[in-house]
PyMOL commands that place a pseudoatom at each C-alpha (Angstrom):
pseudoatom trace, name=CA, resn=MET, resi=1, chain=A, elem=C, hetatm=0, pos=[13.586, -12.143, -27.781]
pseudoatom trace, name=CA, resn=ALA, resi=2, chain=A, elem=C, hetatm=0, pos=[10.926, -13.302, -30.236]
pseudoatom trace, name=CA, resn=LYS, resi=3, chain=A, elem=C, hetatm=0, pos=[10.687, -17.041, -30.834]
pseudoatom trace, name=CA, resn=ALA, resi=4, chain=A, elem=C, hetatm=0, pos=[9.134, -19.423, -33.327]
pseudoatom trace, name=CA, resn=CYS, resi=5, chain=A, elem=C, hetatm=0, pos=[6.798, -21.624, -31.287]
pseudoatom trace, name=CA, resn=VAL, resi=6, chain=A, elem=C, hetatm=0, pos=[4.618, -24.682, -31.699]
pseudoatom trace, name=CA, resn=ASN, resi=7, chain=A, elem=C, hetatm=0, pos=[1.873, -24.456, -29.075]
pseudoatom trace, name=CA, resn=SER, resi=8, chain=A, elem=C, hetatm=0, pos=[-0.549, -27.215, -28.022]
pseudoatom trace, name=CA, resn=LEU, resi=9, chain=A, elem=C, hetatm=0, pos=[0.093, -29.685, -30.831]
pseudoatom trace, name=CA, resn=PHE, resi=10, chain=A, elem=C, hetatm=0, pos=[-1.853, -32.873, -30.074]
pseudoatom trace, name=CA, resn=VAL, resi=11, chain=A, elem=C, hetatm=0, pos=[-0.038, -36.134, -30.850]
pseudoatom trace, name=CA, resn=SER, resi=12, chain=A, elem=C, hetatm=0, pos=[-1.191, -39.729, -30.382]
pseudoatom trace, name=CA, resn=LEU, resi=13, chain=A, elem=C, hetatm=0, pos=[0.843, -42.336, -28.538]
pseudoatom trace, name=CA, resn=ASP, resi=14, chain=A, elem=C, hetatm=0, pos=[1.975, -43.682, -31.910]
pseudoatom trace, name=CA, resn=GLY, resi=15, chain=A, elem=C, hetatm=0, pos=[3.088, -40.269, -33.157]
pseudoatom trace, name=CA, resn=PHE, resi=16, chain=A, elem=C, hetatm=0, pos=[0.229, -39.183, -35.417]
pseudoatom trace, name=CA, resn=ALA, resi=17, chain=A, elem=C, hetatm=0, pos=[-0.934, -35.554, -35.233]
pseudoatom trace, name=CA, resn=ALA, resi=18, chain=A, elem=C, hetatm=0, pos=[-3.663, -35.465, -37.907]
pseudoatom trace, name=CA, resn=GLY, resi=19, chain=A, elem=C, hetatm=0, pos=[-5.877, -37.741, -39.960]
pseudoatom trace, name=CA, resn=GLU, resi=20, chain=A, elem=C, hetatm=0, pos=[-5.122, -38.954, -43.465]
pseudoatom trace, name=CA, resn=PHE, resi=21, chain=A, elem=C, hetatm=0, pos=[-7.564, -36.579, -45.147]
pseudoatom trace, name=CA, resn=VAL, resi=22, chain=A, elem=C, hetatm=0, pos=[-9.443, -33.300, -44.702]
pseudoatom trace, name=CA, resn=THR, resi=23, chain=A, elem=C, hetatm=0, pos=[-12.987, -32.639, -45.937]
pseudoatom trace, name=CA, resn=PHE, resi=24, chain=A, elem=C, hetatm=0, pos=[-15.631, -29.996, -45.281]
pseudoatom trace, name=CA, resn=ASP, resi=25, chain=A, elem=C, hetatm=0, pos=[-17.429, -32.461, -43.006]
pseudoatom trace, name=CA, resn=GLN, resi=26, chain=A, elem=C, hetatm=0, pos=[-14.283, -33.840, -41.337]
pseudoatom trace, name=CA, resn=PRO, resi=27, chain=A, elem=C, hetatm=0, pos=[-11.728, -31.052, -40.876]
pseudoatom trace, name=CA, resn=ILE, resi=28, chain=A, elem=C, hetatm=0, pos=[-9.364, -33.355, -38.981]
pseudoatom trace, name=CA, resn=GLY, resi=29, chain=A, elem=C, hetatm=0, pos=[-10.175, -36.520, -40.888]
pseudoatom trace, name=CA, resn=GLU, resi=30, chain=A, elem=C, hetatm=0, pos=[-10.507, -39.557, -38.631]
pseudoatom trace, name=CA, resn=ALA, resi=31, chain=A, elem=C, hetatm=0, pos=[-8.322, -38.108, -35.861]
pseudoatom trace, name=CA, resn=GLN, resi=32, chain=A, elem=C, hetatm=0, pos=[-11.120, -36.779, -33.645]
pseudoatom trace, name=CA, resn=ALA, resi=33, chain=A, elem=C, hetatm=0, pos=[-9.803, -38.815, -30.708]
pseudoatom trace, name=CA, resn=LEU, resi=34, chain=A, elem=C, hetatm=0, pos=[-6.833, -36.445, -30.494]
pseudoatom trace, name=CA, resn=PHE, resi=35, chain=A, elem=C, hetatm=0, pos=[-9.160, -33.725, -29.195]
pseudoatom trace, name=CA, resn=SER, resi=36, chain=A, elem=C, hetatm=0, pos=[-11.255, -35.883, -26.877]
pseudoatom trace, name=CA, resn=TYR, resi=37, chain=A, elem=C, hetatm=0, pos=[-9.549, -34.396, -23.799]
pseudoatom trace, name=CA, resn=PHE, resi=38, chain=A, elem=C, hetatm=0, pos=[-9.711, -30.753, -24.945]
pseudoatom trace, name=CA, resn=ASP, resi=39, chain=A, elem=C, hetatm=0, pos=[-12.673, -28.424, -24.448]
pseudoatom trace, name=CA, resn=GLY, resi=40, chain=A, elem=C, hetatm=0, pos=[-11.095, -25.249, -25.823]
pseudoatom trace, name=CA, resn=ARG, resi=41, chain=A, elem=C, hetatm=0, pos=[-11.427, -23.272, -22.624]
pseudoatom trace, name=CA, resn=GLY, resi=42, chain=A, elem=C, hetatm=0, pos=[-8.328, -21.463, -21.503]
pseudoatom trace, name=CA, resn=ILE, resi=43, chain=A, elem=C, hetatm=0, pos=[-6.578, -20.787, -24.798]
pseudoatom trace, name=CA, resn=GLU, resi=44, chain=A, elem=C, hetatm=0, pos=[-7.017, -17.035, -24.291]
pseudoatom trace, name=CA, resn=GLY, resi=45, chain=A, elem=C, hetatm=0, pos=[-5.854, -17.155, -20.679]
pseudoatom trace, name=CA, resn=VAL, resi=46, chain=A, elem=C, hetatm=0, pos=[-7.074, -18.831, -17.523]
pseudoatom trace, name=CA, resn=ASP, resi=47, chain=A, elem=C, hetatm=0, pos=[-8.566, -15.521, -16.380]
pseudoatom trace, name=CA, resn=LYS, resi=48, chain=A, elem=C, hetatm=0, pos=[-11.193, -15.985, -19.133]
pseudoatom trace, name=CA, resn=VAL, resi=49, chain=A, elem=C, hetatm=0, pos=[-12.289, -19.434, -17.866]
pseudoatom trace, name=CA, resn=ASP, resi=50, chain=A, elem=C, hetatm=0, pos=[-15.365, -19.822, -15.690]
pseudoatom trace, name=CA, resn=ALA, resi=51, chain=A, elem=C, hetatm=0, pos=[-14.169, -23.230, -14.512]
pseudoatom trace, name=CA, resn=PRO, resi=52, chain=A, elem=C, hetatm=0, pos=[-11.451, -24.717, -12.287]
pseudoatom trace, name=CA, resn=VAL, resi=53, chain=A, elem=C, hetatm=0, pos=[-7.914, -23.815, -13.362]
pseudoatom trace, name=CA, resn=THR, resi=54, chain=A, elem=C, hetatm=0, pos=[-6.497, -27.264, -14.020]
pseudoatom trace, name=CA, resn=ALA, resi=55, chain=A, elem=C, hetatm=0, pos=[-2.909, -28.006, -15.001]
pseudoatom trace, name=CA, resn=ASP, resi=56, chain=A, elem=C, hetatm=0, pos=[-4.103, -28.786, -18.534]
pseudoatom trace, name=CA, resn=ARG, resi=57, chain=A, elem=C, hetatm=0, pos=[-5.906, -25.450, -18.897]
pseudoatom trace, name=CA, resn=ALA, resi=58, chain=A, elem=C, hetatm=0, pos=[-2.933, -23.541, -17.492]
pseudoatom trace, name=CA, resn=LEU, resi=59, chain=A, elem=C, hetatm=0, pos=[-0.642, -25.120, -20.103]
pseudoatom trace, name=CA, resn=PHE, resi=60, chain=A, elem=C, hetatm=0, pos=[-3.135, -24.683, -22.940]
pseudoatom trace, name=CA, resn=ALA, resi=61, chain=A, elem=C, hetatm=0, pos=[-3.216, -20.959, -22.074]
pseudoatom trace, name=CA, resn=MET, resi=62, chain=A, elem=C, hetatm=0, pos=[0.264, -20.657, -23.617]
pseudoatom trace, name=CA, resn=TRP, resi=63, chain=A, elem=C, hetatm=0, pos=[-1.404, -20.989, -27.035]
pseudoatom trace, name=CA, resn=GLY, resi=64, chain=A, elem=C, hetatm=0, pos=[-2.050, -17.273, -27.325]
pseudoatom trace, name=CA, resn=GLN, resi=65, chain=A, elem=C, hetatm=0, pos=[0.475, -15.748, -24.945]
pseudoatom trace, name=CA, resn=GLY, resi=66, chain=A, elem=C, hetatm=0, pos=[2.887, -13.345, -26.632]
pseudoatom trace, name=CA, resn=ILE, resi=67, chain=A, elem=C, hetatm=0, pos=[1.904, -14.399, -30.157]
pseudoatom trace, name=CA, resn=GLY, resi=68, chain=A, elem=C, hetatm=0, pos=[2.187, -11.746, -32.858]
pseudoatom trace, name=CA, resn=ALA, resi=69, chain=A, elem=C, hetatm=0, pos=[1.597, -13.865, -35.974]
pseudoatom trace, name=CA, resn=GLU, resi=70, chain=A, elem=C, hetatm=0, pos=[0.907, -17.435, -37.076]
pseudoatom trace, name=CA, resn=ILE, resi=71, chain=A, elem=C, hetatm=0, pos=[2.094, -19.609, -39.956]
pseudoatom trace, name=CA, resn=MET, resi=72, chain=A, elem=C, hetatm=0, pos=[-0.158, -22.482, -41.041]
pseudoatom trace, name=CA, resn=GLY, resi=73, chain=A, elem=C, hetatm=0, pos=[-0.383, -25.010, -43.829]
pseudoatom trace, name=CA, resn=ARG, resi=74, chain=A, elem=C, hetatm=0, pos=[-3.138, -24.769, -46.404]
pseudoatom trace, name=CA, resn=LYS, resi=75, chain=A, elem=C, hetatm=0, pos=[-5.149, -27.682, -45.012]
pseudoatom trace, name=CA, resn=LYS, resi=76, chain=A, elem=C, hetatm=0, pos=[-5.482, -25.934, -41.680]
pseudoatom trace, name=CA, resn=PHE, resi=77, chain=A, elem=C, hetatm=0, pos=[-7.289, -23.126, -43.496]
pseudoatom trace, name=CA, resn=GLY, resi=78, chain=A, elem=C, hetatm=0, pos=[-9.536, -25.306, -45.657]
pseudoatom trace, name=CA, resn=PRO, resi=79, chain=A, elem=C, hetatm=0, pos=[-9.925, -28.595, -47.554]
pseudoatom trace, name=CA, resn=GLN, resi=80, chain=A, elem=C, hetatm=0, pos=[-9.571, -27.199, -51.072]
pseudoatom trace, name=CA, resn=THR, resi=81, chain=A, elem=C, hetatm=0, pos=[-6.689, -28.260, -53.315]
pseudoatom trace, name=CA, resn=GLY, resi=82, chain=A, elem=C, hetatm=0, pos=[-5.232, -26.730, -56.473]
pseudoatom trace, name=CA, resn=PRO, resi=83, chain=A, elem=C, hetatm=0, pos=[-6.264, -23.238, -57.602]
pseudoatom trace, name=CA, resn=TRP, resi=84, chain=A, elem=C, hetatm=0, pos=[-8.654, -21.592, -55.149]
pseudoatom trace, name=CA, resn=PRO, resi=85, chain=A, elem=C, hetatm=0, pos=[-12.313, -21.930, -56.173]
pseudoatom trace, name=CA, resn=ASP, resi=86, chain=A, elem=C, hetatm=0, pos=[-14.628, -18.933, -56.020]
pseudoatom trace, name=CA, resn=ASP, resi=87, chain=A, elem=C, hetatm=0, pos=[-16.706, -20.501, -53.249]
pseudoatom trace, name=CA, resn=GLY, resi=88, chain=A, elem=C, hetatm=0, pos=[-16.665, -17.737, -50.639]
pseudoatom trace, name=CA, resn=TRP, resi=89, chain=A, elem=C, hetatm=0, pos=[-14.702, -19.877, -48.173]
pseudoatom trace, name=CA, resn=ARG, resi=90, chain=A, elem=C, hetatm=0, pos=[-13.158, -17.832, -45.341]
pseudoatom trace, name=CA, resn=GLY, resi=91, chain=A, elem=C, hetatm=0, pos=[-11.773, -20.608, -43.169]
pseudoatom trace, name=CA, resn=TRP, resi=92, chain=A, elem=C, hetatm=0, pos=[-13.206, -23.105, -40.701]
pseudoatom trace, name=CA, resn=TRP, resi=93, chain=A, elem=C, hetatm=0, pos=[-13.900, -20.451, -38.061]
pseudoatom trace, name=CA, resn=GLY, resi=94, chain=A, elem=C, hetatm=0, pos=[-16.553, -18.229, -39.627]
pseudoatom trace, name=CA, resn=GLU, resi=95, chain=A, elem=C, hetatm=0, pos=[-16.258, -14.488, -39.083]
pseudoatom trace, name=CA, resn=GLU, resi=96, chain=A, elem=C, hetatm=0, pos=[-14.484, -14.756, -35.719]
pseudoatom trace, name=CA, resn=PRO, resi=97, chain=A, elem=C, hetatm=0, pos=[-11.259, -16.733, -36.177]
pseudoatom trace, name=CA, resn=PRO, resi=98, chain=A, elem=C, hetatm=0, pos=[-9.513, -17.225, -32.825]
pseudoatom trace, name=CA, resn=PHE, resi=99, chain=A, elem=C, hetatm=0, pos=[-6.103, -15.972, -33.947]
pseudoatom trace, name=CA, resn=LYS, resi=100, chain=A, elem=C, hetatm=0, pos=[-6.520, -12.146, -33.732]
pseudoatom trace, name=CA, resn=THR, resi=101, chain=A, elem=C, hetatm=0, pos=[-3.142, -11.689, -35.480]
pseudoatom trace, name=CA, resn=PRO, resi=102, chain=A, elem=C, hetatm=0, pos=[-1.810, -11.849, -39.037]
pseudoatom trace, name=CA, resn=CYS, resi=103, chain=A, elem=C, hetatm=0, pos=[-1.778, -15.479, -40.240]
pseudoatom trace, name=CA, resn=PHE, resi=104, chain=A, elem=C, hetatm=0, pos=[0.349, -16.664, -43.144]
pseudoatom trace, name=CA, resn=VAL, resi=105, chain=A, elem=C, hetatm=0, pos=[-1.100, -19.601, -45.092]
pseudoatom trace, name=CA, resn=LEU, resi=106, chain=A, elem=C, hetatm=0, pos=[1.471, -21.613, -47.058]
pseudoatom trace, name=CA, resn=THR, resi=107, chain=A, elem=C, hetatm=0, pos=[0.150, -22.415, -50.526]
pseudoatom trace, name=CA, resn=HIS, resi=108, chain=A, elem=C, hetatm=0, pos=[1.408, -22.810, -54.084]
pseudoatom trace, name=CA, resn=HIS, resi=109, chain=A, elem=C, hetatm=0, pos=[-1.528, -20.621, -55.142]
pseudoatom trace, name=CA, resn=PRO, resi=110, chain=A, elem=C, hetatm=0, pos=[-1.182, -17.138, -53.602]
pseudoatom trace, name=CA, resn=ARG, resi=111, chain=A, elem=C, hetatm=0, pos=[-4.294, -14.972, -53.488]
pseudoatom trace, name=CA, resn=GLU, resi=112, chain=A, elem=C, hetatm=0, pos=[-5.506, -11.687, -52.011]
pseudoatom trace, name=CA, resn=PRO, resi=113, chain=A, elem=C, hetatm=0, pos=[-5.515, -11.437, -48.198]
pseudoatom trace, name=CA, resn=MET, resi=114, chain=A, elem=C, hetatm=0, pos=[-8.639, -11.753, -46.051]
pseudoatom trace, name=CA, resn=GLU, resi=115, chain=A, elem=C, hetatm=0, pos=[-9.246, -9.495, -43.061]
pseudoatom trace, name=CA, resn=PHE, resi=116, chain=A, elem=C, hetatm=0, pos=[-11.620, -9.863, -40.115]
pseudoatom trace, name=CA, resn=ASP, resi=117, chain=A, elem=C, hetatm=0, pos=[-12.986, -7.378, -37.606]
pseudoatom trace, name=CA, resn=ASN, resi=118, chain=A, elem=C, hetatm=0, pos=[-11.288, -9.073, -34.627]
pseudoatom trace, name=CA, resn=GLY, resi=119, chain=A, elem=C, hetatm=0, pos=[-7.782, -8.406, -35.941]
pseudoatom trace, name=CA, resn=THR, resi=120, chain=A, elem=C, hetatm=0, pos=[-7.265, -11.703, -37.749]
pseudoatom trace, name=CA, resn=SER, resi=121, chain=A, elem=C, hetatm=0, pos=[-5.953, -11.542, -41.286]
pseudoatom trace, name=CA, resn=PHE, resi=122, chain=A, elem=C, hetatm=0, pos=[-4.975, -14.362, -43.631]
pseudoatom trace, name=CA, resn=HIS, resi=123, chain=A, elem=C, hetatm=0, pos=[-2.125, -13.869, -46.107]
pseudoatom trace, name=CA, resn=PHE, resi=124, chain=A, elem=C, hetatm=0, pos=[-1.645, -16.587, -48.726]
pseudoatom trace, name=CA, resn=ILE, resi=125, chain=A, elem=C, hetatm=0, pos=[2.022, -16.980, -49.630]
pseudoatom trace, name=CA, resn=ASP, resi=126, chain=A, elem=C, hetatm=0, pos=[4.198, -19.346, -51.664]
pseudoatom trace, name=CA, resn=ALA, resi=127, chain=A, elem=C, hetatm=0, pos=[7.368, -19.388, -49.571]
pseudoatom trace, name=CA, resn=SER, resi=128, chain=A, elem=C, hetatm=0, pos=[9.978, -21.637, -48.000]
pseudoatom trace, name=CA, resn=PRO, resi=129, chain=A, elem=C, hetatm=0, pos=[9.848, -22.067, -44.213]
pseudoatom trace, name=CA, resn=ALA, resi=130, chain=A, elem=C, hetatm=0, pos=[12.660, -19.534, -43.742]
pseudoatom trace, name=CA, resn=GLU, resi=131, chain=A, elem=C, hetatm=0, pos=[11.006, -17.001, -46.059]
pseudoatom trace, name=CA, resn=ALA, resi=132, chain=A, elem=C, hetatm=0, pos=[7.629, -17.442, -44.371]
pseudoatom trace, name=CA, resn=LEU, resi=133, chain=A, elem=C, hetatm=0, pos=[9.172, -17.016, -40.931]
pseudoatom trace, name=CA, resn=ALA, resi=134, chain=A, elem=C, hetatm=0, pos=[10.921, -13.813, -41.998]
pseudoatom trace, name=CA, resn=GLU, resi=135, chain=A, elem=C, hetatm=0, pos=[7.641, -12.420, -43.323]
pseudoatom trace, name=CA, resn=ALA, resi=136, chain=A, elem=C, hetatm=0, pos=[5.720, -13.442, -40.201]
pseudoatom trace, name=CA, resn=ASN, resi=137, chain=A, elem=C, hetatm=0, pos=[8.391, -11.962, -37.922]
pseudoatom trace, name=CA, resn=ALA, resi=138, chain=A, elem=C, hetatm=0, pos=[8.088, -8.649, -39.748]
pseudoatom trace, name=CA, resn=ALA, resi=139, chain=A, elem=C, hetatm=0, pos=[4.336, -8.655, -39.132]
pseudoatom trace, name=CA, resn=ALA, resi=140, chain=A, elem=C, hetatm=0, pos=[4.480, -9.877, -35.524]
pseudoatom trace, name=CA, resn=GLY, resi=141, chain=A, elem=C, hetatm=0, pos=[5.460, -6.546, -33.976]
pseudoatom trace, name=CA, resn=GLY, resi=142, chain=A, elem=C, hetatm=0, pos=[8.087, -8.140, -31.763]
pseudoatom trace, name=CA, resn=GLY, resi=143, chain=A, elem=C, hetatm=0, pos=[5.812, -10.989, -30.658]
pseudoatom trace, name=CA, resn=ASN, resi=144, chain=A, elem=C, hetatm=0, pos=[6.424, -14.678, -31.128]
pseudoatom trace, name=CA, resn=VAL, resi=145, chain=A, elem=C, hetatm=0, pos=[5.442, -16.497, -34.306]
pseudoatom trace, name=CA, resn=ARG, resi=146, chain=A, elem=C, hetatm=0, pos=[3.300, -19.590, -33.781]
pseudoatom trace, name=CA, resn=ILE, resi=147, chain=A, elem=C, hetatm=0, pos=[3.869, -22.444, -36.232]
pseudoatom trace, name=CA, resn=GLY, resi=148, chain=A, elem=C, hetatm=0, pos=[0.253, -23.511, -36.094]
pseudoatom trace, name=CA, resn=GLY, resi=149, chain=A, elem=C, hetatm=0, pos=[0.233, -26.750, -38.052]
pseudoatom trace, name=CA, resn=GLY, resi=150, chain=A, elem=C, hetatm=0, pos=[-0.761, -29.071, -39.384]
pseudoatom trace, name=CA, resn=PRO, resi=151, chain=A, elem=C, hetatm=0, pos=[1.945, -31.594, -38.585]
pseudoatom trace, name=CA, resn=SER, resi=152, chain=A, elem=C, hetatm=0, pos=[3.423, -31.572, -42.090]
pseudoatom trace, name=CA, resn=THR, resi=153, chain=A, elem=C, hetatm=0, pos=[4.055, -27.834, -41.752]
pseudoatom trace, name=CA, resn=VAL, resi=154, chain=A, elem=C, hetatm=0, pos=[5.487, -28.238, -38.247]
pseudoatom trace, name=CA, resn=ARG, resi=155, chain=A, elem=C, hetatm=0, pos=[7.763, -31.018, -39.524]
pseudoatom trace, name=CA, resn=GLN, resi=156, chain=A, elem=C, hetatm=0, pos=[9.176, -28.751, -42.263]
pseudoatom trace, name=CA, resn=PHE, resi=157, chain=A, elem=C, hetatm=0, pos=[10.075, -26.044, -39.750]
pseudoatom trace, name=CA, resn=LEU, resi=158, chain=A, elem=C, hetatm=0, pos=[11.619, -28.594, -37.373]
pseudoatom trace, name=CA, resn=ALA, resi=159, chain=A, elem=C, hetatm=0, pos=[13.658, -30.136, -40.198]
pseudoatom trace, name=CA, resn=ASP, resi=160, chain=A, elem=C, hetatm=0, pos=[15.039, -26.688, -41.072]
pseudoatom trace, name=CA, resn=GLY, resi=161, chain=A, elem=C, hetatm=0, pos=[15.953, -25.930, -37.441]
pseudoatom trace, name=CA, resn=LEU, resi=162, chain=A, elem=C, hetatm=0, pos=[13.534, -23.008, -37.206]
pseudoatom trace, name=CA, resn=VAL, resi=163, chain=A, elem=C, hetatm=0, pos=[11.518, -23.939, -34.091]
pseudoatom trace, name=CA, resn=ASP, resi=164, chain=A, elem=C, hetatm=0, pos=[12.696, -22.469, -30.771]
pseudoatom trace, name=CA, resn=PHE, resi=165, chain=A, elem=C, hetatm=0, pos=[9.992, -23.882, -28.477]
pseudoatom trace, name=CA, resn=MET, resi=166, chain=A, elem=C, hetatm=0, pos=[7.443, -26.661, -28.821]
pseudoatom trace, name=CA, resn=HIS, resi=167, chain=A, elem=C, hetatm=0, pos=[4.567, -27.695, -26.562]
pseudoatom trace, name=CA, resn=LEU, resi=168, chain=A, elem=C, hetatm=0, pos=[3.351, -31.171, -27.486]
pseudoatom trace, name=CA, resn=VAL, resi=169, chain=A, elem=C, hetatm=0, pos=[0.322, -32.762, -25.873]
pseudoatom trace, name=CA, resn=ILE, resi=170, chain=A, elem=C, hetatm=0, pos=[0.596, -36.557, -25.953]
pseudoatom trace, name=CA, resn=VAL, resi=171, chain=A, elem=C, hetatm=0, pos=[-2.936, -37.951, -25.922]
pseudoatom trace, name=CA, resn=PRO, resi=172, chain=A, elem=C, hetatm=0, pos=[-3.399, -41.501, -24.555]
pseudoatom trace, name=CA, resn=VAL, resi=173, chain=A, elem=C, hetatm=0, pos=[-4.927, -42.886, -27.746]
pseudoatom trace, name=CA, resn=THR, resi=174, chain=A, elem=C, hetatm=0, pos=[-3.483, -44.821, -30.686]
pseudoatom trace, name=CA, resn=LEU, resi=175, chain=A, elem=C, hetatm=0, pos=[-4.628, -43.913, -34.202]
pseudoatom trace, name=CA, resn=GLY, resi=176, chain=A, elem=C, hetatm=0, pos=[-2.741, -46.473, -36.274]
pseudoatom trace, name=CA, resn=ARG, resi=177, chain=A, elem=C, hetatm=0, pos=[-2.607, -44.160, -39.284]
pseudoatom trace, name=CA, resn=GLY, resi=178, chain=A, elem=C, hetatm=0, pos=[-2.639, -40.517, -40.253]
pseudoatom trace, name=CA, resn=VAL, resi=179, chain=A, elem=C, hetatm=0, pos=[0.055, -37.859, -40.599]
pseudoatom trace, name=CA, resn=TRP, resi=180, chain=A, elem=C, hetatm=0, pos=[3.096, -38.950, -38.596]
pseudoatom trace, name=CA, resn=LEU, resi=181, chain=A, elem=C, hetatm=0, pos=[4.864, -36.027, -36.947]
pseudoatom trace, name=CA, resn=TRP, resi=182, chain=A, elem=C, hetatm=0, pos=[8.319, -37.583, -36.696]
pseudoatom trace, name=CA, resn=GLU, resi=183, chain=A, elem=C, hetatm=0, pos=[8.988, -38.704, -40.276]
pseudoatom trace, name=CA, resn=GLY, resi=184, chain=A, elem=C, hetatm=0, pos=[12.547, -37.777, -41.249]
pseudoatom trace, name=CA, resn=LEU, resi=185, chain=A, elem=C, hetatm=0, pos=[13.311, -36.193, -37.857]
pseudoatom trace, name=CA, resn=GLU, resi=186, chain=A, elem=C, hetatm=0, pos=[15.518, -38.907, -36.361]
pseudoatom trace, name=CA, resn=GLY, resi=187, chain=A, elem=C, hetatm=0, pos=[17.707, -37.528, -33.563]
pseudoatom trace, name=CA, resn=LEU, resi=188, chain=A, elem=C, hetatm=0, pos=[15.739, -34.286, -33.269]
pseudoatom trace, name=CA, resn=GLU, resi=189, chain=A, elem=C, hetatm=0, pos=[15.694, -34.595, -29.475]
pseudoatom trace, name=CA, resn=ARG, resi=190, chain=A, elem=C, hetatm=0, pos=[19.434, -33.872, -29.344]
pseudoatom trace, name=CA, resn=ASP, resi=191, chain=A, elem=C, hetatm=0, pos=[18.733, -30.260, -30.341]
pseudoatom trace, name=CA, resn=PHE, resi=192, chain=A, elem=C, hetatm=0, pos=[16.356, -29.609, -27.433]
pseudoatom trace, name=CA, resn=THR, resi=193, chain=A, elem=C, hetatm=0, pos=[15.993, -29.898, -23.699]
pseudoatom trace, name=CA, resn=ILE, resi=194, chain=A, elem=C, hetatm=0, pos=[12.726, -31.695, -22.987]
pseudoatom trace, name=CA, resn=GLU, resi=195, chain=A, elem=C, hetatm=0, pos=[10.525, -31.683, -19.894]
pseudoatom trace, name=CA, resn=SER, resi=196, chain=A, elem=C, hetatm=0, pos=[7.414, -33.841, -19.484]
pseudoatom trace, name=CA, resn=LEU, resi=197, chain=A, elem=C, hetatm=0, pos=[4.425, -33.551, -17.170]
pseudoatom trace, name=CA, resn=THR, resi=198, chain=A, elem=C, hetatm=0, pos=[1.562, -36.045, -17.030]
pseudoatom trace, name=CA, resn=THR, resi=199, chain=A, elem=C, hetatm=0, pos=[-1.579, -34.552, -15.536]
pseudoatom trace, name=CA, resn=ALA, resi=200, chain=A, elem=C, hetatm=0, pos=[-4.490, -36.164, -13.749]
pseudoatom trace, name=CA, resn=SER, resi=201, chain=A, elem=C, hetatm=0, pos=[-6.417, -36.251, -17.041]
pseudoatom trace, name=CA, resn=GLY, resi=202, chain=A, elem=C, hetatm=0, pos=[-3.876, -38.626, -18.579]
pseudoatom trace, name=CA, resn=LEU, resi=203, chain=A, elem=C, hetatm=0, pos=[-2.409, -36.061, -20.972]
pseudoatom trace, name=CA, resn=THR, resi=204, chain=A, elem=C, hetatm=0, pos=[1.369, -35.743, -21.116]
pseudoatom trace, name=CA, resn=HIS, resi=205, chain=A, elem=C, hetatm=0, pos=[2.650, -32.251, -21.848]
pseudoatom trace, name=CA, resn=GLN, resi=206, chain=A, elem=C, hetatm=0, pos=[6.124, -32.110, -23.368]
pseudoatom trace, name=CA, resn=LEU, resi=207, chain=A, elem=C, hetatm=0, pos=[8.002, -28.799, -23.396]
pseudoatom trace, name=CA, resn=TRP, resi=208, chain=A, elem=C, hetatm=0, pos=[10.831, -28.675, -25.924]
pseudoatom trace, name=CA, resn=ASN, resi=209, chain=A, elem=C, hetatm=0, pos=[13.299, -25.770, -25.677]
pseudoatom trace, name=CA, resn=ARG, resi=210, chain=A, elem=C, hetatm=0, pos=[16.032, -25.462, -28.281]
pseudoatom trace, name=CA, resn=ARG, resi=211, chain=A, elem=C, hetatm=0, pos=[19.496, -25.689, -26.801]
pseudoatom trace, name=CA, resn=GLY, resi=212, chain=A, elem=C, hetatm=0, pos=[21.362, -22.374, -26.869]
for i in range(1, 212): cmd.bond("trace and resi %d" % i, "trace and resi %d" % (i + 1))
show_as sticks, trace
zoom trace
């Protein structure tokens, strides 16, 4: 059965999952420390990694497994605000975005879709979380839908009870400020079973499965 998933969301010890701002030069603001333990290898499967298969890489490999579509907030796609400028921007990833599925970008300013040769497409929609999930499910071909972030987008889907599985990566750093994942989500843990694993790197992987 298809699920709505949050995969490999990095969170600081004090609960922040992004910086306070996004710019062309700083796509994650001042939250670079969240990714200090992550080298990107393994997200397409450990069979693609020419390196030891660590526990971290095995868990990061869930990022792409069984995913048929993604939903993301506008700031994950780019730093622009308001009506879209005619600046030729096609996302942070150049001509080879890693998604290889339809991606639905939540924005109050819909625009024409963008398509890429590797199977990635971006669809810009003004929709509630439930409406966006229904549209993504229709495009996912029976695969899971990844709620790809940022944390404000993830928080909206959690608040509406739309997330079935969540893989959080607790990074042993404190940021002190940024976008706090847990705002308004008091008692959320009661809706999930939660398992935690701390690896030799110091990362703690939390697996949240919604109770049936």
